[in-house]
mmCIF file as Biopython writes it, N, C-alpha, C and O atoms, coordinates in Angstrom:
data_model
#
loop_
_atom_site.group_PDB
_atom_site.id
_atom_site.type_symbol
_atom_site.label_atom_id
_atom_site.label_alt_id
_atom_site.label_comp_id
_atom_site.label_asym_id
_atom_site.label_entity_id
_atom_site.label_seq_id
_atom_site.pdbx_PDB_ins_code
_atom_site.Cartn_x
_atom_site.Cartn_y
_atom_site.Cartn_z
_atom_site.occupancy
_atom_site.B_iso_or_equiv
_atom_site.auth_seq_id
_atom_site.auth_asym_id
_atom_site.pdbx_PDB_model_num
ATOM 1   N N  . MET A ? 1  ? 0.847   -1.180 0.000   1.0 0.0 1  A 1 
ATOM 2   C CA . MET A ? 1  ? 0.000   0.000  0.000   1.0 0.0 1  A 1 
ATOM 3   C C  . MET A ? 1  ? 0.891   1.241  0.000   1.0 0.0 1  A 1 
ATOM 4   O O  . MET A ? 1  ? 1.905   1.289  0.697   1.0 0.0 1  A 1 
ATOM 5   N N  . SER A ? 2  ? 0.507   2.228  -0.778  1.0 0.0 2  A 1 
ATOM 6   C CA . SER A ? 2  ? 1.274   3.464  -0.906  1.0 0.0 2  A 1 
ATOM 7   C C  . SER A ? 2  ? 1.045   4.381  0.292   1.0 0.0 2  A 1 
ATOM 8   O O  . SER A ? 2  ? -0.023  4.383  0.904   1.0 0.0 2  A 1 
ATOM 9   N N  . LYS A ? 3  ? 2.067   5.150  0.604   1.0 0.0 3  A 1 
ATOM 10  C CA . LYS A ? 3  ? 1.991   6.124  1.681   1.0 0.0 3  A 1 
ATOM 11  C C  . LYS A ? 3  ? 1.137   7.313  1.256   1.0 0.0 3  A 1 
ATOM 12  O O  . LYS A ? 3  ? 1.223   7.777  0.119   1.0 0.0 3  A 1 
ATOM 13  N N  . ARG A ? 4  ? 0.317   7.801  2.178   1.0 0.0 4  A 1 
ATOM 14  C CA . ARG A ? 4  ? -0.517  8.988  1.935   1.0 0.0 4  A 1 
ATOM 15  C C  . ARG A ? 4  ? 0.252   10.221 2.402   1.0 0.0 4  A 1 
ATOM 16  O O  . ARG A ? 4  ? 0.791   10.243 3.509   1.0 0.0 4  A 1 
ATOM 17  N N  . ILE A ? 5  ? 0.298   11.249 1.550   1.0 0.0 5  A 1 
ATOM 18  C CA . ILE A ? 5  ? 0.963   12.504 1.889   1.0 0.0 5  A 1 
ATOM 19  C C  . ILE A ? 5  ? -0.071  13.620 1.778   1.0 0.0 5  A 1 
ATOM 20  O O  . ILE A ? 5  ? -0.651  13.824 0.712   1.0 0.0 5  A 1 
ATOM 21  N N  . ASN A ? 6  ? -0.306  14.346 2.875   1.0 0.0 6  A 1 
ATOM 22  C CA . ASN A ? 6  ? -1.230  15.488 2.885   1.0 0.0 6  A 1 
ATOM 23  C C  . ASN A ? 6  ? -0.442  16.771 2.669   1.0 0.0 6  A 1 
ATOM 24  O O  . ASN A ? 6  ? 0.586   16.987 3.310   1.0 0.0 6  A 1 
ATOM 25  N N  . ILE A ? 7  ? -0.915  17.613 1.779   1.0 0.0 7  A 1 
ATOM 26  C CA . ILE A ? 7  ? -0.301  18.899 1.513   1.0 0.0 7  A 1 
ATOM 27  C C  . ILE A ? 7  ? -1.184  19.958 2.172   1.0 0.0 7  A 1 
ATOM 28  O O  . ILE A ? 7  ? -2.325  20.167 1.761   1.0 0.0 7  A 1 
ATOM 29  N N  . SER A ? 8  ? -0.653  20.617 3.184   1.0 0.0 8  A 1 
ATOM 30  C CA . SER A ? 8  ? -1.409  21.565 3.987   1.0 0.0 8  A 1 
ATOM 31  C C  . SER A ? 8  ? -1.252  22.989 3.461   1.0 0.0 8  A 1 
ATOM 32  O O  . SER A ? 8  ? -0.245  23.332 2.843   1.0 0.0 8  A 1 
ATOM 33  N N  . THR A ? 9  ? -2.270  23.809 3.721   1.0 0.0 9  A 1 
ATOM 34  C CA . THR A ? 9  ? -2.163  25.240 3.426   1.0 0.0 9  A 1 
ATOM 35  C C  . THR A ? 9  ? -1.702  26.010 4.648   1.0 0.0 9  A 1 
ATOM 36  O O  . THR A ? 9  ? -1.349  27.185 4.549   1.0 0.0 9  A 1 
ATOM 37  N N  . GLY A ? 10 ? -1.704  25.354 5.800   1.0 0.0 10 A 1 
ATOM 38  C CA . GLY A ? 10 ? -1.274  25.999 7.026   1.0 0.0 10 A 1 
ATOM 39  C C  . GLY A ? 10 ? -2.361  26.764 7.758   1.0 0.0 10 A 1 
ATOM 40  O O  . GLY A ? 10 ? -2.082  27.422 8.760   1.0 0.0 10 A 1 
ATOM 41  N N  . THR A ? 11 ? -3.594  26.691 7.278   1.0 0.0 11 A 1 
ATOM 42  C CA . THR A ? 11 ? -4.673  27.388 7.968   1.0 0.0 11 A 1 
ATOM 43  C C  . THR A ? 11 ? -5.076  26.605 9.217   1.0 0.0 11 A 1 
ATOM 44  O O  . THR A ? 11 ? -5.027  25.375 9.212   1.0 0.0 11 A 1 
ATOM 45  N N  . PRO A ? 12 ? -5.473  27.295 10.283  1.0 0.0 12 A 1 
ATOM 46  C CA . PRO A ? 12 ? -5.763  26.610 11.542  1.0 0.0 12 A 1 
ATOM 47  C C  . PRO A ? 12 ? -6.964  25.681 11.486  1.0 0.0 12 A 1 
ATOM 48  O O  . PRO A ? 12 ? -7.032  24.734 12.270  1.0 0.0 12 A 1 
ATOM 49  N N  . TRP A ? 13 ? -7.909  25.916 10.591  1.0 0.0 13 A 1 
ATOM 50  C CA . TRP A ? 13 ? -9.110  25.087 10.564  1.0 0.0 13 A 1 
ATOM 51  C C  . TRP A ? 13 ? -8.927  23.783 9.807   1.0 0.0 13 A 1 
ATOM 52  O O  . TRP A ? 13 ? -9.836  22.953 9.788   1.0 0.0 13 A 1 
ATOM 53  N N  . GLU A ? 14 ? -7.763  23.581 9.177   1.0 0.0 14 A 1 
ATOM 54  C CA . GLU A ? 14 ? -7.541  22.324 8.458   1.0 0.0 14 A 1 
ATOM 55  C C  . GLU A ? 14 ? -7.667  21.121 9.384   1.0 0.0 14 A 1 
ATOM 56  O O  . GLU A ? 14 ? -8.302  20.125 9.036   1.0 0.0 14 A 1 
ATOM 57  N N  . ASP A ? 15 ? -7.058  21.217 10.565  1.0 0.0 15 A 1 
ATOM 58  C CA . ASP A ? 15 ? -7.151  20.117 11.526  1.0 0.0 15 A 1 
ATOM 59  C C  . ASP A ? 15 ? -8.567  19.949 12.054  1.0 0.0 15 A 1 
ATOM 60  O O  . ASP A ? 15 ? -8.990  18.831 12.348  1.0 0.0 15 A 1 
ATOM 61  N N  . GLN A ? 16 ? -9.300  21.043 12.176  1.0 0.0 16 A 1 
ATOM 62  C CA . GLN A ? 16 ? -10.652 20.987 12.722  1.0 0.0 16 A 1 
ATOM 63  C C  . GLN A ? 16 ? -11.625 20.283 11.789  1.0 0.0 16 A 1 
ATOM 64  O O  . GLN A ? 16 ? -12.531 19.590 12.250  1.0 0.0 16 A 1 
ATOM 65  N N  . VAL A ? 17 ? -11.448 20.452 10.476  1.0 0.0 17 A 1 
ATOM 66  C CA . VAL A ? 17 ? -12.395 19.872 9.517   1.0 0.0 17 A 1 
ATOM 67  C C  . VAL A ? 17 ? -11.774 18.790 8.636   1.0 0.0 17 A 1 
ATOM 68  O O  . VAL A ? 17 ? -12.458 18.206 7.796   1.0 0.0 17 A 1 
ATOM 69  N N  . GLY A ? 18 ? -10.486 18.522 8.824   1.0 0.0 18 A 1 
ATOM 70  C CA . GLY A ? 18 ? -9.829  17.472 8.050   1.0 0.0 18 A 1 
ATOM 71  C C  . GLY A ? 18 ? -9.564  17.845 6.606   1.0 0.0 18 A 1 
ATOM 72  O O  . GLY A ? 18 ? -9.658  16.997 5.719   1.0 0.0 18 A 1 
ATOM 73  N N  . PHE A ? 19 ? -9.235  19.101 6.358   1.0 0.0 19 A 1 
ATOM 74  C CA . PHE A ? 19 ? -9.007  19.602 5.006   1.0 0.0 19 A 1 
ATOM 75  C C  . PHE A ? 19 ? -7.522  19.601 4.678   1.0 0.0 19 A 1 
ATOM 76  O O  . PHE A ? 19 ? -6.697  19.931 5.530   1.0 0.0 19 A 1 
ATOM 77  N N  . SER A ? 20 ? -7.181  19.238 3.469   1.0 0.0 20 A 1 
ATOM 78  C CA . SER A ? 20 ? -5.833  19.398 2.927   1.0 0.0 20 A 1 
ATOM 79  C C  . SER A ? 20 ? -5.966  19.960 1.518   1.0 0.0 20 A 1 
ATOM 80  O O  . SER A ? 20 ? -6.891  19.599 0.790   1.0 0.0 20 A 1 
ATOM 81  N N  . ARG A ? 21 ? -5.051  20.841 1.130   1.0 0.0 21 A 1 
ATOM 82  C CA . ARG A ? 21 ? -5.093  21.402 -0.225  1.0 0.0 21 A 1 
ATOM 83  C C  . ARG A ? 21 ? -4.987  20.272 -1.252  1.0 0.0 21 A 1 
ATOM 84  O O  . ARG A ? 21 ? -5.710  20.247 -2.248  1.0 0.0 21 A 1 
ATOM 85  N N  . ALA A ? 22 ? -4.064  19.333 -0.985  1.0 0.0 22 A 1 
ATOM 86  C CA . ALA A ? 22 ? -3.883  18.206 -1.905  1.0 0.0 22 A 1 
ATOM 87  C C  . ALA A ? 22 ? -3.489  16.982 -1.094  1.0 0.0 22 A 1 
ATOM 88  O O  . ALA A ? 22 ? -2.966  17.090 0.015   1.0 0.0 22 A 1 
ATOM 89  N N  . VAL A ? 23 ? -3.751  15.815 -1.674  1.0 0.0 23 A 1 
ATOM 90  C CA . VAL A ? 23 ? -3.372  14.538 -1.074  1.0 0.0 23 A 1 
ATOM 91  C C  . VAL A ? 23 ? -2.734  13.696 -2.165  1.0 0.0 23 A 1 
ATOM 92  O O  . VAL A ? 23 ? -3.256  13.577 -3.273  1.0 0.0 23 A 1 
ATOM 93  N N  . ARG A ? 24 ? -1.582  13.111 -1.820  1.0 0.0 24 A 1 
ATOM 94  C CA . ARG A ? 24 ? -0.913  12.219 -2.763  1.0 0.0 24 A 1 
ATOM 95  C C  . ARG A ? 24 ? -0.888  10.816 -2.183  1.0 0.0 24 A 1 
ATOM 96  O O  . ARG A ? 24 ? -0.507  10.612 -1.031  1.0 0.0 24 A 1 
ATOM 97  N N  . VAL A ? 25 ? -1.298  9.851  -2.996  1.0 0.0 25 A 1 
ATOM 98  C CA . VAL A ? 25 ? -1.179  8.431  -2.677  1.0 0.0 25 A 1 
ATOM 99  C C  . VAL A ? 25 ? -0.589  7.777  -3.913  1.0 0.0 25 A 1 
ATOM 100 O O  . VAL A ? 25 ? -1.205  7.760  -4.979  1.0 0.0 25 A 1 
ATOM 101 N N  . GLY A ? 26 ? 0.623   7.235  -3.755  1.0 0.0 26 A 1 
ATOM 102 C CA . GLY A ? 26 ? 1.307   6.661  -4.907  1.0 0.0 26 A 1 
ATOM 103 C C  . GLY A ? 26 ? 1.590   7.733  -5.934  1.0 0.0 26 A 1 
ATOM 104 O O  . GLY A ? 26 ? 2.169   8.773  -5.618  1.0 0.0 26 A 1 
ATOM 105 N N  . ASN A ? 27 ? 1.178   7.477  -7.177  1.0 0.0 27 A 1 
ATOM 106 C CA . ASN A ? 27 ? 1.418   8.474  -8.231  1.0 0.0 27 A 1 
ATOM 107 C C  . ASN A ? 27 ? 0.188   9.328  -8.529  1.0 0.0 27 A 1 
ATOM 108 O O  . ASN A ? 27 ? 0.158   10.035 -9.537  1.0 0.0 27 A 1 
ATOM 109 N N  . CYS A ? 28 ? -0.828  9.272  -7.663  1.0 0.0 28 A 1 
ATOM 110 C CA . CYS A ? 28 ? -2.046  10.069 -7.841  1.0 0.0 28 A 1 
ATOM 111 C C  . CYS A ? 28 ? -2.060  11.241 -6.870  1.0 0.0 28 A 1 
ATOM 112 O O  . CYS A ? 28 ? -1.801  11.075 -5.678  1.0 0.0 28 A 1 
ATOM 113 N N  . ILE A ? 29 ? -2.364  12.422 -7.386  1.0 0.0 29 A 1 
ATOM 114 C CA . ILE A ? 29 ? -2.500  13.627 -6.572  1.0 0.0 29 A 1 
ATOM 115 C C  . ILE A ? 29 ? -3.908  14.161 -6.780  1.0 0.0 29 A 1 
ATOM 116 O O  . ILE A ? 29 ? -4.318  14.433 -7.908  1.0 0.0 29 A 1 
ATOM 117 N N  . GLU A ? 30 ? -4.647  14.309 -5.684  1.0 0.0 30 A 1 
ATOM 118 C CA . GLU A ? 30 ? -5.997  14.875 -5.718  1.0 0.0 30 A 1 
ATOM 119 C C  . GLU A ? 30 ? -5.927  16.262 -5.091  1.0 0.0 30 A 1 
ATOM 120 O O  . GLU A ? 30 ? -5.349  16.427 -4.017  1.0 0.0 30 A 1 
ATOM 121 N N  . VAL A ? 31 ? -6.508  17.256 -5.750  1.0 0.0 31 A 1 
ATOM 122 C CA . VAL A ? 31 ? -6.518  18.626 -5.245  1.0 0.0 31 A 1 
ATOM 123 C C  . VAL A ? 31 ? -7.941  18.957 -4.802  1.0 0.0 31 A 1 
ATOM 124 O O  . VAL A ? 31 ? -8.904  18.691 -5.521  1.0 0.0 31 A 1 
ATOM 125 N N  . ALA A ? 32 ? -8.060  19.544 -3.604  1.0 0.0 32 A 1 
ATOM 126 C CA . ALA A ? 32 ? -9.367  19.901 -3.051  1.0 0.0 32 A 1 
ATOM 127 C C  . ALA A ? 32 ? -9.873  21.204 -3.651  1.0 0.0 32 A 1 
ATOM 128 O O  . ALA A ? 32 ? -9.154  21.897 -4.371  1.0 0.0 32 A 1 
ATOM 129 N N  . GLY A ? 33 ? -11.106 21.518 -3.344  1.0 0.0 33 A 1 
ATOM 130 C CA . GLY A ? 33 ? -11.692 22.778 -3.783  1.0 0.0 33 A 1 
ATOM 131 C C  . GLY A ? 33 ? -10.791 23.945 -3.413  1.0 0.0 33 A 1 
ATOM 132 O O  . GLY A ? 33 ? -10.285 24.014 -2.293  1.0 0.0 33 A 1 
ATOM 133 N N  . THR A ? 34 ? -10.593 24.843 -4.333  1.0 0.0 34 A 1 
ATOM 134 C CA . THR A ? 34 ? -9.660  25.946 -4.140  1.0 0.0 34 A 1 
ATOM 135 C C  . THR A ? 34 ? -10.366 27.253 -4.483  1.0 0.0 34 A 1 
ATOM 136 O O  . THR A ? 34 ? -11.009 27.374 -5.526  1.0 0.0 34 A 1 
ATOM 137 N N  . ALA A ? 35 ? -10.234 28.226 -3.589  1.0 0.0 35 A 1 
ATOM 138 C CA . ALA A ? 35 ? -10.887 29.515 -3.793  1.0 0.0 35 A 1 
ATOM 139 C C  . ALA A ? 35 ? -9.846  30.631 -3.867  1.0 0.0 35 A 1 
ATOM 140 O O  . ALA A ? 35 ? -8.697  30.458 -3.460  1.0 0.0 35 A 1 
ATOM 141 N N  . ALA A ? 36 ? -10.266 31.755 -4.384  1.0 0.0 36 A 1 
ATOM 142 C CA . ALA A ? 36 ? -9.388  32.915 -4.474  1.0 0.0 36 A 1 
ATOM 143 C C  . ALA A ? 36 ? -9.419  33.665 -3.144  1.0 0.0 36 A 1 
ATOM 144 O O  . ALA A ? 36 ? -9.896  34.796 -3.057  1.0 0.0 36 A 1 
ATOM 145 N N  . ALA A ? 37 ? -8.900  33.005 -2.114  1.0 0.0 37 A 1 
ATOM 146 C CA . ALA A ? 37 ? -8.875  33.601 -0.791  1.0 0.0 37 A 1 
ATOM 147 C C  . ALA A ? 37 ? -7.512  33.352 -0.158  1.0 0.0 37 A 1 
ATOM 148 O O  . ALA A ? 37 ? -6.861  32.337 -0.407  1.0 0.0 37 A 1 
ATOM 149 N N  . ASP A ? 38 ? -7.106  34.302 0.662   1.0 0.0 38 A 1 
ATOM 150 C CA . ASP A ? 38 ? -5.876  34.173 1.433   1.0 0.0 38 A 1 
ATOM 151 C C  . ASP A ? 38 ? -6.262  34.470 2.871   1.0 0.0 38 A 1 
ATOM 152 O O  . ASP A ? 38 ? -6.401  35.629 3.261   1.0 0.0 38 A 1 
ATOM 153 N N  . GLY A ? 39 ? -6.432  33.414 3.655   1.0 0.0 39 A 1 
ATOM 154 C CA . GLY A ? 39 ? -6.972  33.604 5.002   1.0 0.0 39 A 1 
ATOM 155 C C  . GLY A ? 39 ? -8.410  34.067 4.894   1.0 0.0 39 A 1 
ATOM 156 O O  . GLY A ? 39 ? -9.229  33.413 4.247   1.0 0.0 39 A 1 
ATOM 157 N N  . ASP A ? 40 ? -8.723  35.184 5.521   1.0 0.0 40 A 1 
ATOM 158 C CA . ASP A ? 40 ? -10.079 35.739 5.462   1.0 0.0 40 A 1 
ATOM 159 C C  . ASP A ? 40 ? -10.260 36.744 4.331   1.0 0.0 40 A 1 
ATOM 160 O O  . ASP A ? 40 ? -11.350 37.285 4.147   1.0 0.0 40 A 1 
ATOM 161 N N  . GLU A ? 41 ? -9.201  36.992 3.577   1.0 0.0 41 A 1 
ATOM 162 C CA . GLU A ? 41 ? -9.252  38.006 2.517   1.0 0.0 41 A 1 
ATOM 163 C C  . GLU A ? 41 ? -9.593  37.373 1.166   1.0 0.0 41 A 1 
ATOM 164 O O  . GLU A ? 41 ? -8.951  36.411 0.745   1.0 0.0 41 A 1 
ATOM 165 N N  . ILE A ? 42 ? -10.604 37.918 0.495   1.0 0.0 42 A 1 
ATOM 166 C CA . ILE A ? 42 ? -10.943 37.507 -0.866  1.0 0.0 42 A 1 
ATOM 167 C C  . ILE A ? 42 ? -10.014 38.265 -1.808  1.0 0.0 42 A 1 
ATOM 168 O O  . ILE A ? 42 ? -9.942  39.494 -1.779  1.0 0.0 42 A 1 
ATOM 169 N N  . MET A ? 43 ? -9.321  37.523 -2.625  1.0 0.0 43 A 1 
ATOM 170 C CA . MET A ? 43 ? -8.369  38.133 -3.552  1.0 0.0 43 A 1 
ATOM 171 C C  . MET A ? 43 ? -9.085  38.540 -4.841  1.0 0.0 43 A 1 
ATOM 172 O O  . MET A ? 43 ? -9.909  37.793 -5.368  1.0 0.0 43 A 1 
ATOM 173 N N  . PHE A ? 44 ? -8.765  39.706 -5.328  1.0 0.0 44 A 1 
ATOM 174 C CA . PHE A ? 44 ? -9.271  40.224 -6.605  1.0 0.0 44 A 1 
ATOM 175 C C  . PHE A ? 44 ? -10.802 40.175 -6.713  1.0 0.0 44 A 1 
ATOM 176 O O  . PHE A ? 44 ? -11.335 39.572 -7.645  1.0 0.0 44 A 1 
ATOM 177 N N  . PRO A ? 45 ? -11.504 40.800 -5.774  1.0 0.0 45 A 1 
ATOM 178 C CA . PRO A ? 45 ? -12.969 40.793 -5.861  1.0 0.0 45 A 1 
ATOM 179 C C  . PRO A ? 45 ? -13.453 41.365 -7.195  1.0 0.0 45 A 1 
ATOM 180 O O  . PRO A ? 45 ? -12.914 42.357 -7.685  1.0 0.0 45 A 1 
ATOM 181 N N  . TYR A ? 46 ? -14.457 40.740 -7.768  1.0 0.0 46 A 1 
ATOM 182 C CA . TYR A ? 46 ? -15.084 41.173 -9.023  1.0 0.0 46 A 1 
ATOM 183 C C  . TYR A ? 46 ? -14.151 41.101 -10.226 1.0 0.0 46 A 1 
ATOM 184 O O  . TYR A ? 46 ? -14.391 41.754 -11.241 1.0 0.0 46 A 1 
ATOM 185 N N  . GLU A ? 47 ? -13.085 40.306 -10.111 1.0 0.0 47 A 1 
ATOM 186 C CA . GLU A ? 47 ? -12.133 40.128 -11.210 1.0 0.0 47 A 1 
ATOM 187 C C  . GLU A ? 47 ? -11.985 38.632 -11.500 1.0 0.0 47 A 1 
ATOM 188 O O  . GLU A ? 47 ? -11.009 38.025 -11.059 1.0 0.0 47 A 1 
ATOM 189 N N  . PRO A ? 48 ? -12.919 38.022 -12.225 1.0 0.0 48 A 1 
ATOM 190 C CA . PRO A ? 48 ? -12.900 36.576 -12.427 1.0 0.0 48 A 1 
ATOM 191 C C  . PRO A ? 48 ? -11.610 36.055 -13.065 1.0 0.0 48 A 1 
ATOM 192 O O  . PRO A ? 48 ? -11.126 34.983 -12.699 1.0 0.0 48 A 1 
ATOM 193 N N  . TYR A ? 49 ? -11.055 36.805 -14.013 1.0 0.0 49 A 1 
ATOM 194 C CA . TYR A ? 49 ? -9.812  36.354 -14.649 1.0 0.0 49 A 1 
ATOM 195 C C  . TYR A ? 49 ? -8.693  36.271 -13.617 1.0 0.0 49 A 1 
ATOM 196 O O  . TYR A ? 49 ? -7.994  35.262 -13.538 1.0 0.0 49 A 1 
ATOM 197 N N  . GLU A ? 50 ? -8.522  37.329 -12.827 1.0 0.0 50 A 1 
ATOM 198 C CA . GLU A ? 50 ? -7.454  37.363 -11.822 1.0 0.0 50 A 1 
ATOM 199 C C  . GLU A ? 50 ? -7.680  36.311 -10.743 1.0 0.0 50 A 1 
ATOM 200 O O  . GLU A ? 50 ? -6.721  35.697 -10.274 1.0 0.0 50 A 1 
ATOM 201 N N  . GLN A ? 51 ? -8.933  36.092 -10.339 1.0 0.0 51 A 1 
ATOM 202 C CA . GLN A ? 51 ? -9.226  35.058 -9.352  1.0 0.0 51 A 1 
ATOM 203 C C  . GLN A ? 51 ? -8.863  33.678 -9.894  1.0 0.0 51 A 1 
ATOM 204 O O  . GLN A ? 51 ? -8.272  32.862 -9.187  1.0 0.0 51 A 1 
ATOM 205 N N  . THR A ? 52 ? -9.220  33.424 -11.145 1.0 0.0 52 A 1 
ATOM 206 C CA . THR A ? 52 ? -8.902  32.133 -11.756 1.0 0.0 52 A 1 
ATOM 207 C C  . THR A ? 52 ? -7.392  31.938 -11.834 1.0 0.0 52 A 1 
ATOM 208 O O  . THR A ? 52 ? -6.893  30.854 -11.530 1.0 0.0 52 A 1 
ATOM 209 N N  . HIS A ? 53 ? -6.673  32.957 -12.230 1.0 0.0 53 A 1 
ATOM 210 C CA . HIS A ? 53 ? -5.214  32.886 -12.300 1.0 0.0 53 A 1 
ATOM 211 C C  . HIS A ? 53 ? -4.632  32.592 -10.920 1.0 0.0 53 A 1 
ATOM 212 O O  . HIS A ? 53 ? -3.744  31.749 -10.790 1.0 0.0 53 A 1 
ATOM 213 N N  . TYR A ? 54 ? -5.122  33.275 -9.899  1.0 0.0 54 A 1 
ATOM 214 C CA . TYR A ? 54 ? -4.668  33.065 -8.522  1.0 0.0 54 A 1 
ATOM 215 C C  . TYR A ? 54 ? -4.928  31.624 -8.080  1.0 0.0 54 A 1 
ATOM 216 O O  . TYR A ? 54 ? -4.058  30.988 -7.485  1.0 0.0 54 A 1 
ATOM 217 N N  . ILE A ? 55 ? -6.113  31.117 -8.367  1.0 0.0 55 A 1 
ATOM 218 C CA . ILE A ? 55 ? -6.477  29.745 -8.002  1.0 0.0 55 A 1 
ATOM 219 C C  . ILE A ? 55 ? -5.577  28.738 -8.709  1.0 0.0 55 A 1 
ATOM 220 O O  . ILE A ? 55 ? -5.095  27.793 -8.085  1.0 0.0 55 A 1 
ATOM 221 N N  . LEU A ? 56 ? -5.348  28.931 -9.998  1.0 0.0 56 A 1 
ATOM 222 C CA . LEU A ? 56 ? -4.503  27.998 -10.743 1.0 0.0 56 A 1 
ATOM 223 C C  . LEU A ? 56 ? -3.071  27.998 -10.220 1.0 0.0 56 A 1 
ATOM 224 O O  . LEU A ? 56 ? -2.421  26.952 -10.212 1.0 0.0 56 A 1 
ATOM 225 N N  . LEU A ? 57 ? -2.568  29.152 -9.784  1.0 0.0 57 A 1 
ATOM 226 C CA . LEU A ? 57 ? -1.233  29.193 -9.180  1.0 0.0 57 A 1 
ATOM 227 C C  . LEU A ? 57 ? -1.204  28.429 -7.861  1.0 0.0 57 A 1 
ATOM 228 O O  . LEU A ? 57 ? -0.221  27.751 -7.563  1.0 0.0 57 A 1 
ATOM 229 N N  . LYS A ? 58 ? -2.273  28.531 -7.063  1.0 0.0 58 A 1 
ATOM 230 C CA . LYS A ? 58 ? -2.354  27.778 -5.804  1.0 0.0 58 A 1 
ATOM 231 C C  . LYS A ? 58 ? -2.376  26.269 -6.083  1.0 0.0 58 A 1 
ATOM 232 O O  . LYS A ? 58 ? -1.719  25.496 -5.385  1.0 0.0 58 A 1 
ATOM 233 N N  . ILE A ? 59 ? -3.124  25.863 -7.093  1.0 0.0 59 A 1 
ATOM 234 C CA . ILE A ? 59 ? -3.201  24.449 -7.457  1.0 0.0 59 A 1 
ATOM 235 C C  . ILE A ? 59 ? -1.845  23.962 -7.960  1.0 0.0 59 A 1 
ATOM 236 O O  . ILE A ? 59 ? -1.393  22.881 -7.582  1.0 0.0 59 A 1 
ATOM 237 N N  . LYS A ? 60 ? -1.201  24.747 -8.804  1.0 0.0 60 A 1 
ATOM 238 C CA . LYS A ? 60 ? 0.129   24.387 -9.319  1.0 0.0 60 A 1 
ATOM 239 C C  . LYS A ? 60 ? 1.108   24.185 -8.171  1.0 0.0 60 A 1 
ATOM 240 O O  . LYS A ? 60 ? 1.866   23.215 -8.161  1.0 0.0 60 A 1 
ATOM 241 N N  . GLN A ? 61 ? 1.091   25.101 -7.199  1.0 0.0 61 A 1 
ATOM 242 C CA . GLN A ? 61 ? 2.006   24.998 -6.065  1.0 0.0 61 A 1 
ATOM 243 C C  . GLN A ? 61 ? 1.717   23.738 -5.249  1.0 0.0 61 A 1 
ATOM 244 O O  . GLN A ? 61 ? 2.643   23.055 -4.813  1.0 0.0 61 A 1 
ATOM 245 N N  . ALA A ? 62 ? 0.446   23.431 -5.044  1.0 0.0 62 A 1 
ATOM 246 C CA . ALA A ? 62 ? 0.088   22.224 -4.293  1.0 0.0 62 A 1 
ATOM 247 C C  . ALA A ? 62 ? 0.566   20.963 -4.998  1.0 0.0 62 A 1 
ATOM 248 O O  . ALA A ? 62 ? 1.072   20.044 -4.353  1.0 0.0 62 A 1 
ATOM 249 N N  . ILE A ? 63 ? 0.410   20.913 -6.309  1.0 0.0 63 A 1 
ATOM 250 C CA . ILE A ? 63 ? 0.871   19.757 -7.093  1.0 0.0 63 A 1 
ATOM 251 C C  . ILE A ? 63 ? 2.384   19.626 -6.998  1.0 0.0 63 A 1 
ATOM 252 O O  . ILE A ? 63 ? 2.906   18.524 -6.829  1.0 0.0 63 A 1 
ATOM 253 N N  . GLU A ? 64 ? 3.090   20.748 -7.106  1.0 0.0 64 A 1 
ATOM 254 C CA . GLU A ? 64 ? 4.554   20.717 -6.992  1.0 0.0 64 A 1 
ATOM 255 C C  . GLU A ? 64 ? 4.977   20.309 -5.586  1.0 0.0 64 A 1 
ATOM 256 O O  . GLU A ? 64 ? 5.930   19.548 -5.423  1.0 0.0 64 A 1 
ATOM 257 N N  . ASP A ? 65 ? 4.278   20.809 -4.569  1.0 0.0 65 A 1 
ATOM 258 C CA . ASP A ? 65 ? 4.584   20.443 -3.184  1.0 0.0 65 A 1 
ATOM 259 C C  . ASP A ? 65 ? 4.381   18.942 -2.943  1.0 0.0 65 A 1 
ATOM 260 O O  . ASP A ? 65 ? 5.034   18.345 -2.088  1.0 0.0 65 A 1 
ATOM 261 N N  . ALA A ? 66 ? 3.464   18.348 -3.713  1.0 0.0 66 A 1 
ATOM 262 C CA . ALA A ? 66 ? 3.211   16.914 -3.605  1.0 0.0 66 A 1 
ATOM 263 C C  . ALA A ? 66 ? 4.146   16.078 -4.466  1.0 0.0 66 A 1 
ATOM 264 O O  . ALA A ? 66 ? 4.042   14.852 -4.499  1.0 0.0 66 A 1 
ATOM 265 N N  . GLY A ? 67 ? 5.067   16.750 -5.169  1.0 0.0 67 A 1 
ATOM 266 C CA . GLY A ? 67 ? 6.034   16.036 -5.987  1.0 0.0 67 A 1 
ATOM 267 C C  . GLY A ? 67 ? 5.629   15.870 -7.433  1.0 0.0 67 A 1 
ATOM 268 O O  . GLY A ? 67 ? 6.285   15.147 -8.182  1.0 0.0 67 A 1 
ATOM 269 N N  . GLY A ? 68 ? 4.562   16.526 -7.833  1.0 0.0 68 A 1 
ATOM 270 C CA . GLY A ? 68 ? 4.095   16.432 -9.222  1.0 0.0 68 A 1 
ATOM 271 C C  . GLY A ? 68 ? 4.611   17.589 -10.062 1.0 0.0 68 A 1 
ATOM 272 O O  . GLY A ? 68 ? 5.327   18.467 -9.579  1.0 0.0 68 A 1 
ATOM 273 N N  . SER A ? 69 ? 4.232   17.565 -11.317 1.0 0.0 69 A 1 
ATOM 274 C CA . SER A ? 69 ? 4.609   18.650 -12.223 1.0 0.0 69 A 1 
ATOM 275 C C  . SER A ? 69 ? 3.507   18.848 -13.258 1.0 0.0 69 A 1 
ATOM 276 O O  . SER A ? 69 ? 3.621   19.716 -14.123 1.0 0.0 69 A 1 
#
């Protein structure tokens, strides 16, 4: 059985609700729901393009942190 690796965002509520940005098991990486938020701050309000770009960068970083590319 492959080892499970949780990729954390470092937010305090992750432990409370069991959330991880990404989880890797073997060669599979699953990414959780990702929003254009940094803590309690909504990034780029009313700017869908910028929010999408921000989200995709967060997802890319999570995949790289999990050893993917």
